C-alpha positions in Angstrom: 97.4 -53.4 229.8 94.3 -51.5 228.8 95.5 -47.8 227.0 93.3 -46.8 229.6 95.4 -47.9 233.0 95.2 -45.5 234.9 92.7 -43.3 233.9 91.3 -41.1 237.1 92.7 -42.4 240.2 96.1 -43.6 238.6 96.4 -40.5 236.3 97.3 -40.7 232.8 95.6 -40.3 229.1 91.6 -41.5 229.7 91.1 -41.6 225.7 93.1 -40.6 222.9 96.0 -41.2 220.4 97.6 -44.7 220.1 101.2 -42.9 220.3 99.8 -41.0 223.8 98.3 -44.1 225.5 101.5 -46.5 224.9 103.6 -43.3 226.2 101.6 -43.3 229.3 102.2 -47.1 229.6 105.6 -46.5 228.9 105.7 -44.0 231.6 104.1 -46.4 234.3 106.1 -48.9 233.3 109.0 -49.2 235.9 106.5 -48.3 239.0 104.4 -51.1 237.9 107.0 -53.6 237.6 108.2 -53.0 240.9 105.4 -52.8 242.5 103.2 -56.1 241.0 103.1 -58.9 243.7 106.2 -61.7 242.6 104.4 -63.7 245.4 101.3 -63.8 243.4 102.5 -64.5 240.2 104.8 -67.9 241.9 101.2 -69.0 242.9 99.7 -68.7 239.6 102.2 -70.3 238.0 102.2 -72.8 240.6 98.7 -73.6 240.4 98.4 -73.4 236.7 100.8 -76.5 236.3 98.9 -78.5 239.1 95.5 -77.7 237.1 97.0 -78.8 233.6 96.4 -82.3 232.7 98.9 -84.4 231.4 102.9 -83.5 231.2 104.1 -81.0 233.6 105.1 -77.4 232.2 108.3 -78.1 233.9 109.0 -80.6 231.6 109.0 -78.7 228.9 105.5 -78.2 227.8 104.9 -74.1 227.7 101.8 -72.8 229.7 99.7 -70.9 227.9 98.4 -67.7 228.8 96.1 -64.9 228.0 97.1 -61.2 228.1 93.9 -59.7 228.9 93.8 -56.1 227.7 97.7 -56.2 227.2 98.4 -52.6 225.7 102.0 -52.6 225.1 102.9 -56.1 226.6 104.3 -54.8 229.7 102.8 -57.4 232.3 103.7 -59.9 229.7 106.8 -58.7 230.2 107.0 -58.9 233.1 105.8 -62.8 233.5 108.6 -63.9 231.6 111.0 -62.0 233.4 109.8 -63.6 236.1 108.2 -67.5 235.1 111.8 -69.3 236.4 112.5 -71.1 233.5 108.6 -72.5 232.7 108.3 -71.7 229.1 105.3 -69.7 228.1 103.3 -69.8 225.0 100.8 -66.3 224.6 97.6 -64.8 223.2 97.0 -61.5 223.8 93.9 -59.1 223.7 92.8 -55.6 223.2 90.4 -53.8 221.4 93.6 -51.3 220.1 95.0 -52.7 217.0 98.0 -50.9 217.7 98.7 -51.5 220.9 98.4 -54.8 220.0 101.1 -54.8 217.4 103.4 -52.9 219.8 102.5 -55.5 222.3 103.6 -58.5 220.2 106.4 -57.2 219.2 108.2 -56.0 222.1 107.1 -59.5 223.7 108.9 -61.4 220.8 111.9 -59.0 221.6 111.9 -60.4 224.7 112.3 -63.9 223.2 108.7 -64.8 224.2 106.3 -67.4 221.8 103.5 -65.6 220.8 100.4 -67.8 219.1 98.0 -65.4 218.3 96.5 -61.5 219.2 93.4 -61.0 218.8 91.0 -57.4 218.7 88.2 -57.4 221.7 87.9 -56.5 225.0 87.4 -58.7 228.9 83.9 -60.3 226.9 86.0 -61.8 224.7 88.1 -64.3 227.0 85.3 -67.1 227.0 85.8 -68.0 223.6 89.8 -67.8 224.1 89.4 -70.4 227.2 86.9 -72.5 224.8 89.3 -72.6 222.2 90.9 -76.0 220.6 94.1 -75.2 222.1 94.0 -75.1 226.4 95.0 -72.0 228.6 96.4 -72.1 231.6 96.5 -68.7 233.0 95.2 -65.5 232.3 96.5 -62.2 233.3 95.7 -58.7 233.5 97.2 -55.2 234.7 95.6 -52.3 235.1 92.3 -53.1 233.9 89.7 -54.3 236.4 89.1 -50.2 237.2 88.2 -49.4 233.7 85.4 -52.2 233.3 81.7 -51.7 234.6 80.6 -54.2 237.4 78.8 -56.5 234.5 81.8 -56.8 232.8 84.0 -57.9 235.9 81.1 -60.1 237.0 81.5 -62.1 233.4 85.2 -61.9 233.6 85.1 -63.9 236.9 83.0 -66.3 235.5 84.8 -67.2 232.9 87.8 -67.8 234.6 86.2 -70.2 237.5 84.2 -72.4 234.8 87.2 -72.5 232.4 89.0 -73.7 235.6 91.9 -71.4 235.1 94.1 -69.4 237.5 93.4 -65.2 237.2 95.9 -62.8 237.7 95.2 -59.3 238.4 97.4 -56.9 238.9 97.6 -53.2 239.8 94.0 -51.9 240.3 93.6 -49.1 242.0 91.7 -48.8 245.6 91.2 -45.3 245.8 93.5 -44.2 248.6 95.9 -41.7 247.3 98.9 -40.0 250.1 100.1 -37.2 249.1 103.0 -35.5 251.2 103.2 -33.1 252.1 99.9 -33.5 253.6 97.3 -30.6 252.0 93.7 -30.0 254.2 91.5 -30.3 251.0 93.7 -33.5 250.0 90.8 -35.9 251.3 88.1 -33.9 249.1 90.2 -33.8 246.1 90.4 -37.3 246.0 86.6 -37.8 246.5 86.5 -36.0 243.7 88.6 -38.1 241.6 86.2 -41.2 242.8 83.7 -39.2 241.3 85.5 -39.0 237.9 87.0 -42.4 238.1 82.8 -43.7 237.8 82.2 -42.0 235.2 80.5 -44.3 232.2 79.7 -47.0 234.6 83.4 -48.2 235.1 83.9 -49.8 238.7 87.2 -47.1 239.7 88.0 -48.4 243.5 85.5 -51.0 243.7 86.7 -53.3 240.6 88.7 -55.1 243.3 86.0 -55.4 245.6 83.5 -57.0 243.1 85.8 -59.5 241.6 86.5 -60.7 244.5 82.9 -60.9 245.6 82.1 -63.0 242.5 84.7 -65.3 241.9 83.9 -66.3 246.0 80.4 -66.5 245.2 81.1 -69.2 242.7 84.0 -71.2 245.1 87.3 -69.8 243.8 90.3 -69.2 245.9 90.8 -65.8 246.5 94.3 -64.1 247.3 95.0 -60.4 247.3 98.0 -58.1 248.5 98.9 -54.9 248.4 100.8 -53.7 245.2 101.4 -49.1 246.1 102.9 -47.2 243.2 105.5 -45.2 245.6 106.8 -42.4 243.7 110.1 -40.0 244.5 110.1 -37.1 243.0 113.8 -38.0 241.3 113.5 -41.5 240.1 109.7 -40.9 239.1 109.6 -37.6 238.0 108.4 -38.1 234.3 105.8 -40.6 236.1 105.1 -38.2 238.7 104.3 -35.1 236.8 102.1 -37.3 234.1 100.2 -39.0 237.1 99.9 -35.6 238.8 98.3 -33.8 235.3 95.9 -36.8 235.3 94.9 -36.8 238.8 94.0 -33.3 239.3 92.5 -33.3 236.0 90.2 -35.8 237.7 89.5 -33.9 240.7 88.6 -31.2 238.9 86.0 -32.9 236.8 84.4 -34.2 239.9 84.4 -31.3 242.1 81.0 -29.9 242.1 80.0 -26.6 241.6 80.0 -25.2 245.2 83.8 -27.2 245.6 85.2 -25.9 242.7 87.1 -23.0 244.0 88.2 -24.7 246.9 89.6 -27.6 244.2 91.4 -25.2 241.6 93.1 -23.7 244.8 94.5 -27.1 246.3 95.7 -27.7 242.4 97.3 -24.9 242.2 99.2 -24.9 245.2 100.2 -28.8 244.5 101.3 -27.7 241.0 103.8 -25.8 242.4 105.3 -28.7 244.5 105.7 -30.9 241.8 106.9 -28.3 239.6 109.7 -28.0 241.8 109.9 -31.9 243.4 108.6 -31.2 246.2 105.5 -33.9 245.8 106.3 -37.7 246.7 102.9 -39.9 246.2 101.7 -43.1 247.4 99.0 -44.4 245.1 97.3 -48.0 246.5 96.6 -50.5 244.3 96.0 -54.4 244.8 96.9 -57.4 243.2 93.7 -60.1 243.1 94.6 -63.6 242.5 91.8 -65.7 241.6 92.4 -69.7 241.8 90.8 -72.6 240.6 87.6 -74.5 242.9 90.2 -77.4 243.7 93.0 -74.7 245.0 90.1 -72.5 247.0 91.1 -74.2 250.3 94.6 -73.4 249.8 
């Protein structure tokens, strides 16, 4: 999970010190864990095991997994806890060396084997897929929406060419439902979407871009809705952090004629958050790309 994970529509820091990024990743960890699709993970494991030549991983040969934009290692730990006895070995890829150190340590503490860590981005994935050690599965979480379109297309191309599954969890779709509703919610959502695509990031269109690129290459695609459902009692700290990022993104994306309306909306909502009076649903999707031989299954 990238340190940018959650920027824009899902809240959280868009940049800043690694310590703040780690704090944000830890805040969202429980919501992420309960939202990701265990069904798609099961399918990803089955595809990875079927595609691998030689002894089946169930016979004791580990699956080798690359976590792209691993952040503090939450996605990898989630996979390990749901591997149903299938051994795994890990390669962690992230542009932030300090987050890589955190991720490696936490994954080791969870009993997983980390073969390598690498400072880099999704564009470095082909080098890992073409290395001397076979890769069986690629995963990422809360990553796609902060990437530009060409990077998402290259990611799809790399895994399709290598014939390995790719599970991308928790990509925001742009839909946010606030309860109770407010007449300005739709305008604010549009303002947030403008901010999410600043600097070339795909934002809410990222999952569709991945699906289109993979489908054009003949890969199979499966997806599941994986929304966050934030409760002011259970998720108080995360909801507060998410709201701060969401409101800031709405203010940033508001046009001159919209700013006073959005500012008044943000103040109303801020009051509701402060007293535990706001529930939030943040839409995400999990997408699984399957190797070409699996496309029709």
